[in-house]
N, C-alpha and C positions, 0 to 999 in steps of 0.2 A: 919132705919135700910134694908141693905136691905134684902134680902135673895140670898142664893147660886144659884140657877137659876137665876136670875137678875143679880149678878156677872158675872157668867161665860158667859155670854153671853154679855158685857162691856165689859172683858177681850177680848173676841173674835174679839169687833171690835177695842179697841184698838189698835191691835195687827195689822195691816195698819198702824193707826196714827204716825208722825214724832215728837220727843221733839221740845213743846212748848216756856218749859221756861227752862234754865239752873238757878241752884244755886250755885254761886260765893261760892270762899274759905270761903266770909262772914257771907254766913247762913243765913238765915233764918233773911235781914233786911226790915227796916217799909218799903221800894223799893220792894223788893220781894215782899210780901208779898199784895200787890198793883196789882203788875201783874200778880201774881198767881189770884185773887180778878177775875180779871179784863178778864183775860184769861176760865176763870173757870163760868164767866157770861155769855160771848157771845159762847161759845163750849162746857158748860157743862161736855163733857169726856176732860181731859184734861193729857196729855201725859209729866212727866217733869226725869232733871234726876243734880244731885250735882255731884258738880266739882272733880275730880283727887283728890284726895291729902288735903281733904274740912274733919272737924273735924267731921262733920254731917253726921251722914247713913241716906242712903236713905231710908229706914227707921226711926229714929227719924224723920227726916221731915217730911214726909210722915205722919204719927202723928200730928206731930204739929200744922198745917199746916190745918188737915181735924178739931182737935178741935177748930184750932179760926176761920177758914171759913166755918167751917157749912156741910162739905164734906165728902163724902166716898171714905177710899182705898179702890181701886177695886184690885190691885194690883202690887208689890213691887220685881225688879229682876234686884240683884247688885246695880248699883248705877242709876237703874230709879225704876220710879214707875206712875204712875198710879191713878186719883184722881178722883172722879166725882158726880156735885152735880145740882139737878136739879132748871132749872129757868121756872117756868109757865110763864113769862110775853116771854121770846120767842115765835113767831110763828111758828109754826109747820107744817112742812109741808110732800112733802112726802121722805125725804131723814133729821135724825138727822144732830145737828145744828152742830158735828162735824165731817162731809163728805166735 
């Protein structure tokens, strides 16, 4: 579980990110989950969006994905949400992997 300070810092970082994954009308299919897992592995901090008209809200999608993929929900606004999952296998440089 991350602290409020860490979450606030990640929210500030995520503000400038573009949406990497769109959750379609079919919801959280195995393919969508695999894509999210892959993007979290390579970027750590990821912005996602649910489709207009989707029966799944961004809050529902974020909590389901976070619990299955062991990620943290950083923020949810409207149909957009941000997830974070640290990957210790990534090479750490001067800039974080999401930039």
